C-alpha positions in Angstrom: -32.7 11.5 10.9 -31.0 14.5 9.3 -30.5 14.2 5.5 -26.8 15.0 5.9 -26.2 11.7 7.7 -26.7 9.8 4.4 -24.8 12.3 2.3 -21.5 11.6 0.5 -18.5 11.6 2.8 -16.8 14.4 1.0 -19.8 16.7 1.2 -20.2 16.1 4.9 -16.5 16.8 5.5 -16.6 20.0 3.5 -19.7 21.2 5.4 -18.1 20.5 8.8 -15.0 22.5 7.9 -16.8 25.4 6.3 -19.3 25.8 9.2 -16.5 25.9 11.7 -16.0 24.7 15.3 -19.2 26.3 16.7 -21.4 24.0 14.6 -19.4 20.8 15.3 -21.5 19.6 18.3 -24.5 19.4 16.0 -22.7 17.0 13.7 -21.6 14.9 16.7 -25.1 14.7 18.0 -26.1 12.6 14.9 -23.4 10.0 15.5 -25.3 7.3 17.4 -27.6 6.2 14.5 -25.3 7.3 11.6 -23.6 5.0 9.0 -19.9 4.5 9.0 -19.1 7.0 6.2 -20.8 9.8 8.2 -18.9 8.8 11.4 -15.6 8.9 9.6 -16.4 12.3 8.1 -17.3 13.7 11.5 -14.2 12.4 13.2 -11.9 13.6 10.5 -13.8 16.9 10.2 -13.4 17.5 14.0 -9.6 17.0 13.6 -9.4 19.4 10.7 -11.1 22.1 12.7 -8.1 22.3 15.0 -7.7 23.0 18.7 -10.5 25.5 18.7 -13.0 22.7 18.5 -11.8 21.3 21.8 -12.8 24.6 23.5 -16.2 24.5 21.9 -16.8 20.9 23.0 -15.7 21.5 26.5 -18.0 24.5 26.7 -20.9 22.3 25.8 -19.9 19.8 28.4 -19.9 22.5 31.1 -23.2 24.1 29.9 -26.6 23.6 31.6 -28.6 20.6 30.8 -30.6 20.8 27.6 -31.8 18.6 24.7 -28.9 19.8 22.6 -26.3 19.0 25.3 -27.8 15.6 25.9 -27.7 14.8 22.2 -24.1 16.0 22.0 -23.0 13.9 25.0 -24.7 10.8 23.5 -22.8 11.4 20.3 -19.5 11.9 22.1 -20.2 8.8 24.1 -20.6 6.9 20.9 -16.9 7.2 20.3 -16.0 6.5 24.0 -14.8 10.1 24.7 -13.5 10.3 28.3 -15.2 13.8 28.6 -18.5 11.9 29.0 -17.6 9.5 31.8 -18.4 11.9 34.6 -21.6 13.0 32.9 -23.1 9.6 32.4 -21.9 8.5 35.9 -23.9 11.3 37.4 -27.0 10.4 35.3 -26.8 6.8 36.6 -26.4 7.9 40.2 -29.3 10.4 39.9 -31.6 7.9 38.0 -32.2 9.9 34.8 -34.6 9.0 31.9 -34.5 5.2 31.1 -33.3 5.6 27.5 -30.6 8.0 28.6 -29.4 5.7 31.3 -29.2 2.8 28.9 -27.1 4.9 26.5 -25.0 6.0 29.4 -24.2 2.5 30.5 -23.2 1.6 26.9 -21.0 4.7 26.7 -19.2 3.8 29.9 -18.4 0.5 28.3 -16.8 2.2 25.4 -14.8 4.6 27.6 -13.7 1.7 29.9 -12.7 4.0 32.7 -12.1 2.8 36.2 -14.6 5.2 37.7 -17.4 3.8 35.5 -16.9 0.1 36.2 -18.6 -0.1 39.6 -21.6 1.8 38.2 -21.9 -0.6 35.3 -21.7 -3.6 37.6 -24.3 -2.0 39.8 -26.5 -1.6 36.7 -26.8 -5.4 36.4 -29.3 -5.2 39.3 -31.7 -3.1 37.3 -33.9 -5.0 34.8 -34.1 -2.1 32.4 -30.3 -1.7 32.4 -29.3 -5.3 32.5 -28.7 -5.9 28.8 -26.8 -2.7 28.4 -24.7 -3.5 31.4 -23.8 -6.9 30.1 -22.8 -5.3 26.8 -20.7 -2.7 28.6 -18.9 -5.4 30.7 -18.1 -7.3 27.6 -16.4 -4.2 26.3 -14.5 -3.8 29.6 -13.0 -7.3 29.2 -11.5 -7.4 32.7 -11.6 -10.3 35.2 -13.9 -8.1 37.3 -16.4 -8.1 34.4 -16.3 -11.9 34.2 -16.8 -12.3 37.9 -19.8 -10.0 37.8 -21.4 -11.8 34.9 -20.9 -15.4 36.0 -23.8 -15.5 38.6 -26.2 -14.4 35.8 -24.8 -16.8 33.1 -28.1 -18.5 32.7 -29.6 -15.2 31.3 -29.1 -14.5 27.6 -27.4 -11.0 27.8 -24.9 -12.3 30.4 -24.3 -15.5 28.4 -23.6 -13.4 25.3 -21.2 -11.1 27.1 -19.3 -14.1 28.5 -19.2 -15.6 25.0 -17.7 -12.4 23.7 -15.1 -12.5 26.5 -14.5 -16.3 25.8 -14.4 -16.7 29.6 -13.0 -20.2 30.5 -15.1 -20.1 33.8 -18.3 -20.2 31.7 -17.4 -23.4 29.8 -20.3 -25.4 31.4 -22.7 -22.6 30.7 -21.7 -22.6 27.1 -22.1 -26.4 26.8 -25.5 -26.2 28.5 -26.7 -23.5 26.2 -26.3 -25.8 23.1 -29.4 -27.8 24.1 -31.6 -24.8 24.8 -33.9 -22.9 22.5 -32.5 -20.3 20.1 -30.8 -17.9 20.4 -28.9 -19.5 23.3 -27.1 -22.2 21.2 -25.6 -19.5 19.1 -24.0 -17.8 22.1 -22.9 -21.1 23.5 -21.2 -22.1 20.3 -19.5 -18.7 20.1 -18.2 -19.0 23.6 -16.9 -22.5 22.9 -15.1 -21.4 19.8 -13.3 -18.7 21.8 -11.9 -21.3 24.3 -9.7 -22.8 21.6 -10.0 -26.4 22.8 -10.1 -28.8 19.8 -11.9 -31.4 22.0 -15.0 -29.2 21.8 -15.2 -29.7 18.0 -17.9 -32.5 17.9 -20.3 -30.5 20.1 -19.9 -27.4 17.9 -20.0 -29.3 14.6 -23.3 -30.9 15.5 -25.0 -27.5 15.2 -23.7 -26.7 11.7 -27.0 -28.0 10.2 -29.2 -26.0 12.5 -32.3 -24.5 11.1 -31.7 -21.4 13.1 -29.6 -19.1 11.0 -27.8 -17.5 13.9 -26.9 -20.8 15.5 -25.6 -22.3 12.2 -23.4 -19.3 11.6 -22.1 -19.3 15.2 -21.3 -23.0 14.9 -19.5 -22.5 11.6 -17.3 -19.7 13.0 -16.7 -21.6 16.2 -15.7 -24.8 14.5 -13.4 -22.9 12.2 -11.9 -21.1 15.1 -11.1 -24.4 16.8 -9.2 -25.4 13.6 -11.8 -27.8 12.2 -10.5 -30.6 14.5 -12.6 -33.3 12.9 -11.8 -32.2 9.3 -12.8 -29.3 7.1 -15.5 -31.3 5.1 -18.4 -30.1 7.3 -17.4 -26.5 6.8 -16.9 -26.9 3.0 -20.3 -28.6 2.6 -22.0 -25.6 4.2 -19.9 -23.1 2.3 -20.6 -24.9 -1.0 -24.3 -24.4 -0.6 -23.8 -20.6 -0.5 -20.6 -18.9 0.3 -20.9 -15.7 2.3 -18.2 -13.2 3.2 -18.3 -14.0 6.9 -17.6 -17.7 6.0 -14.4 -16.6 4.1 -13.3 -14.7 7.2 -13.9 -17.8 9.4 -12.1 -20.1 7.0 -9.0 -17.9 7.2 -8.0 -19.7 10.3 -8.3 -23.2 8.9 -5.0 -24.1 7.3 -5.9 -27.1 5.2 -5.2 -27.8 1.5 -8.9 -28.5 0.7 -9.9 -25.1 2.2 -7.3 -23.3 0.2 -8.3 -24.9 -3.0 -12.0 -24.1 -2.2 -11.3 -20.4 -1.7 -9.3 -20.1 -4.9 -12.1 -21.9 -6.8 -14.6 -19.4 -5.3 -13.0 -16.5 -7.1 -12.2 -18.4 -10.3 -15.3 -20.4 -11.0 -15.1 -22.9 -13.8 -16.9 -22.0 -17.0 -19.7 -24.5 -17.9 -19.6 -26.4 -21.1 -22.1 -25.8 -23.9 -23.0 -22.6 -25.7 -26.2 -21.8 -23.9 -24.8 -22.6 -20.4 -21.8 -20.4 -21.1 -24.1 -17.6 -22.3 -26.1 -17.8 -19.1 -22.8 -17.9 -17.1 -21.6 -14.7 -18.8 -24.8 -12.9 -18.4 -25.3 -13.6 -14.7 -24.7 -11.0 -12.0 -21.2 -10.6 -10.5 -20.6 -12.9 -7.6 -21.3 -11.5 -4.1 -17.9 -12.6 -2.9 -15.2 -10.0 -3.2 -11.9 -11.6 -4.4 -9.8 -9.6 -1.9 -11.6 -11.4 1.0 -10.5 -14.7 -0.4 -7.0 -13.4 -1.0 -6.7 -12.1 2.5 -7.7 -15.6 3.8 -5.0 -17.1 1.6 -2.0 -15.1 2.7 -0.4 -18.2 4.2 -1.5 -20.6 1.6 0.8 -23.5 0.9 -1.1 -26.0 -1.3 0.5 -26.2 -4.8 -2.8 -26.4 -6.6 -4.2 -23.4 -4.7 -1.0 -21.4 -5.3 -1.2 -22.2 -9.0 -4.7 -20.7 -9.1 -3.6 -17.6 -7.2 -0.7 -17.1 -9.6 -3.1 -17.3 -12.5 -5.1 -14.5 -10.9 -2.1 -12.1 -10.9 -2.6 -11.1 -14.5 -6.4 -11.4 -14.4 -7.1 -9.2 -11.3 -7.9 -5.6 -12.2 -9.0 -4.2 -8.9 -6.1 -2.4 -7.0 -7.4 -3.3 -3.6 -7.7 -7.0 -4.6 -4.2 -6.9 -6.1 -2.8 -5.6 -2.9 -4.2 -8.5 -1.0 -3.2 -11.0 -3.6 0.4 -9.9 -3.7 0.5 -10.3 0.1 0.4 -14.1 -0.3 3.9 -15.1 0.9 4.3 -18.3 -1.1 3.8 -16.5 -4.4 7.1 -14.6 -3.9 9.1 -17.1 -6.0 6.5 -17.7 -8.7 7.8 -16.3 -12.1 4.2 -15.3 -13.0 4.3 -12.8 -10.1 7.3 -11.1 -11.6 5.6 -10.8 -15.0 2.4 -9.4 -13.4 4.4 -6.9 -11.3 6.3 -5.6 -14.3 3.0 -5.1 -16.1 1.5 -3.2 -13.2 4.6 -1.1 -12.7 4.8 -0.1 -16.3 1.1 0.6 -16.6 -0.7 4.0 -16.4 -2.6 3.3 -13.2 -0.7 5.0 -10.4 -2.4 3.0 -7.7 -1.5 -0.3 -9.3 2.1 1.0 -10.0 2.4 1.9 -6.3 1.2 -1.6 -5.2 3.7 -3.2 -7.6 6.6 -0.9 -6.5 6.2 -1.7 -2.9 6.7 -5.3 -3.7 9.5 -4.7 -6.3 11.5 -2.7 -3.7 11.8 -5.8 -1.5 13.8 -7.8 -4.1 15.0 -5.1 -6.6 16.3 -5.8 -10.1 18.6 -3.4 -11.8 16.0 -2.7 -14.5 13.5 -1.7 -11.9 15.9 0.5 -10.0 16.8 2.3 -13.3 13.2 2.9 -14.1 12.5 4.1 -10.6 15.2 6.7 -10.9 13.8 7.8 -14.2 10.4 8.3 -12.6 11.9 10.3 -9.7 13.4 12.6 -12.3 10.1 13.4 -13.9 7.7 16.1 -12.6 5.1 14.9 -10.1 2.2 16.7 -11.6 1.1 14.5 -14.5 -0.4 17.4 -16.5 3.1 18.6 -17.2 3.8 15.4 -19.2 1.2 16.4 -21.7 2.1 20.1 -21.8 4.5 21.7 -24.2 7.9 23.0 -23.0 6.5 26.5 -23.1 3.5 25.7 -20.8 3.3 27.6 -17.6 3.4 24.9 -14.9 2.1 27.2 -12.2 -0.9 28.1 -14.3 -1.7 24.5 -15.1 -1.6 23.7 -11.4 -3.9 26.5 -10.5 -6.4 25.4 -13.1 -6.4 21.9 -11.8 -6.8 23.1 -8.2 -9.8 25.3 -9.0 -11.5 22.4 -10.7 -10.9 19.8 -8.0 -12.2 20.1 -4.4 -9.8 18.3 -2.0 -12.7 17.3 0.3 -14.6 15.7 -2.5 -11.5 14.0 -3.7 -10.9 12.6 -0.2 -14.5 11.5 0.1 -14.3 9.6 -3.1 -11.1 8.0 -2.0 -12.8 6.8 1.2 -15.8 5.5 -0.8 -13.5 3.6 -3.3 -13.2 0.6 -1.0 -9.4 0.6 -1.3 -8.8 1.7 2.3 -10.0 0.1 5.5 -12.7 2.5 6.7 -12.9 0.8 10.1 -9.2 1.4 10.6 -9.5 5.1 9.6 -12.4 5.5 12.0 -10.6 3.9 14.8 -7.5 6.0 14.3 -9.4 9.3 13.9 -11.6 8.5 17.0 -8.5 7.9 19.1 -7.0 11.2 18.1 -10.3 13.0 18.8 -10.6 11.3 22.2 -7.2 12.7 23.2 -7.5 16.0 21.3 -4.5 15.3 19.1 -5.0 17.6 16.1 -2.9 17.6 13.0 -0.8 20.7 12.3 -1.5 23.1 9.5 1.9 24.1 8.2 2.6 25.5 4.8 2.8 22.3 2.7 6.2 23.3 1.4 7.4 23.0 5.0 5.8 19.7 5.9 6.3 18.2 2.4 9.6 19.9 1.4 12.0 17.1 2.2 14.1 15.4 -0.5 11.7 12.5 -0.7 8.7 14.8 -1.5 10.0 16.4 -4.7 7.5 19.1 -5.9 4.6 17.7 -3.8 4.5 20.7 -1.5 3.6 23.1 -4.4 0.8 20.7 -5.6 -0.8 20.4 -2.1 -0.4 24.2 -1.5 -2.3 24.9 -4.7 -5.2 22.6 -3.7 -5.4 24.4 -0.3 -5.1 27.9 -1.8 -8.0 27.2 -4.1 -10.2 26.8 -1.0 -9.7 30.2 0.8 -12.7 29.6 3.2 -11.2 26.3 4.4 -7.5 26.6 3.6 -6.3 25.8 7.1 -8.6 22.7 7.2 -7.2 21.4 3.9 -3.6 21.9 5.2 -4.6 19.9 8.3 -6.0 17.2 6.0 -2.6 16.7 4.3 -0.9 16.4 7.7 -3.5 13.9 8.9 -3.2 11.8 5.8 0.6 11.8 6.2 0.3 10.6 9.8 -2.4 7.9 9.4 -1.6 4.4 7.9 -3.5 1.8 6.0 -1.8 -1.6 5.9 1.5 0.2 6.9 1.2 2.7 4.0 0.7 6.5 4.6 -2.9 7.4 3.6 -1.5 10.4 1.8 0.5 8.3 -0.6 -2.5 6.1 -1.4 -4.7 9.1 -1.8 -2.4 10.8 -4.2 -2.1 7.6 -6.3 -5.9 7.1 -6.3 -6.6 10.6 -7.6 -4.2 9.9 -10.4 -3.1 13.6 -10.8 0.3 13.6 -9.1 3.0 11.0 -8.8 3.9 12.3 -5.3 2.6 9.1 -3.5 4.6 6.8 -5.8 7.7 9.1 -5.7 7.6 9.3 -1.9 7.5 5.5 -1.7 10.4 5.1 -4.1 12.5 7.8 -2.5 12.0 6.3 1.0 12.4 2.7 -0.2 15.4 2.9 -2.6 18.2 3.3 0.0 17.0 0.2 1.8 16.2 -1.6 -1.4 19.7 -0.8 -2.7 21.1 -2.5 0.4 19.2 -5.6 -0.5 20.4 -5.4 -4.1 24.1 -5.3 -2.9 23.7 -8.3 -0.7 26.0 -11.1 -1.9 27.2 -8.9 -4.9 30.8 -7.9 -5.5 32.9 -5.8 -7.9 31.7 -7.9 -10.9 28.4 -6.1 -10.5 29.9 -2.6 -10.9 29.0 -2.3 -14.6 25.4 -3.1 -13.8 25.3 -0.6 -11.0 26.9 2.0 -13.2 24.2 1.5 -15.8 21.6 2.1 -13.0 23.4 5.2 -11.8 23.2 6.6 -15.3 19.5 7.1 -14.6 20.0 9.3 -11.5 18.1 12.6 -11.8 20.3 15.3 -13.1 18.6 18.0 -11.1 15.8 18.6 -8.7 15.6 18.1 -4.9 16.0 14.3 -5.1 19.2 14.3 -7.1 21.8 15.1 -4.5 20.7 12.7 -1.8 20.2 9.8 -4.2 23.5 10.3 -5.8 25.3 10.1 -2.5 23.4 6.8 -1.6 24.5 5.2 -4.9 28.1 6.5 -4.7 28.3 4.8 -1.2 26.9 1.6 -2.7 29.5 1.8 -5.5 32.4 2.1 -3.0 31.0 -0.8 -1.1 31.1 -3.0 -4.2 34.6 -1.9 -5.0 35.6 -3.0 -1.5 34.1 -6.5 -2.1 36.7 -7.7 -4.7 36.2 -11.3 -5.9 37.7 -11.1 -9.5 41.5 -11.0 -9.0 43.8 -14.0 -9.0 47.5 -14.0 -8.2 49.5 -15.5 -11.1 53.0 -16.9 -10.7 55.1 -18.1 -13.6 52.1 -17.9 -16.0 49.7 -20.2 -14.1 47.4 -19.9 -11.1 49.1 -20.9 -7.9 47.0 -23.7 -6.5 43.3 -22.8 -6.2 42.1 -19.4 -7.1 43.3 -16.9 -4.5 40.6 -14.3 -3.7 41.6 -11.0 -2.5 39.0 -9.8 0.0 40.1 -6.1 0.1 42.1 -4.0 -2.4 
């Protein structure tokens, strides 16, 4: 395998952009056996090369057969690119090399095109293609696929495909597989778990203690998927003996207090008593379980004891990705400790943590937060200017930073940080490449020159200009990051906060969120809140691109409060006339 396949994501991405469209097929050819970081780099790199790469790829598709073309088509088929459907269909009709036909069947399953389905079904009749055809039909997921697989349900590849499809028609086949030799019971349990019938709980639970690891895991996941109909104790007994990340994901669907308490305890283990035992506890390796996995499984937690444990974690958790998951727990919204933790994160120096906190604080804004947010919007985005004297040349400082920081390497480090969902980025980038949707490469001041962007355009332009050989690619990178989302947040905002050099991501989130947040703030408030609103408006930026638009938003809010009058009584002869009379409109 080529050394570059295992290189850092940023290095691979930079190499793809610098080598240009003509070399892109060679990178694609290494996709089938490459790790995720390489796949993401290639997909993003292809998008950054722009429309010219489409012409290069189409030229290879139309070229004569060669080892290079075959490797490229196999790589393109790895992402399910429709350009390969006709190619692999021809190979299957003409009976090409066995390994190529197997790869072709799998690729047709990823493409899921109508033309390829009959060929995949036909491949079920060839012993060498049977397993690949079953896998491809599971990817198709249609009723035609189920119908084709059912007559072969006694064979392991077909049984596994039907289990993936959770086909109700295969219920008896799944039950029958439970009494067979491994690995059939694992596939049977998986299929039963997908059927969603709680009555199947006892049959699945009986396999939890299986000596076969695959069977025990499938039974665990299936019993959890069925909602643990006979109680959660069998699952917790297994999990207590050695909790694994996949177990946490399975337990997410079991809404029981004992499960919630168990998951909280998994990330907050009790310290043992005794000096020597505590010493051993402190010196042990970090637990394999990532807290964010448990937090994700606890988003809908309701048990008071579990919620108390999660609230205690708010101030102890230092990882931004874990904090993001923890703050997503709905029931913590009213806990006063969450408010304390959010204030600490918002006021801290870590931009990524401040961003995570701000996104939550915008939902239920306090006057103090709105005032501080306006103060932040009035400050320069580039943090280096905070430390510079008033006589410093801002443009010069920006140029120095840009020359010392490669945007491709910054982006690669961002991907490797674990904060973003790599699988989600890969899926989004692959979909764009499959349909040849390339990001534009405008001057950053044009794309990022709106009121909500502040001075971000100049910062991104400086980073692009410092890479003359790949300037257009860097500009496309900014547009792509602005288009893609992670958990609903633009990747560009998260990237900027993660690099810690520019407040642009945080400022963009605040500028977009404050108008809606202000509407929430005004809800059920009246003219008695005018002094508080006026104190917030005193923090409006005096100048800069953000000042005009924000001032108009707040002035409209002030007029709305003045129209909601609740503080006037009509007085006759020195005393209130009956009950207090409220004047709804002045």
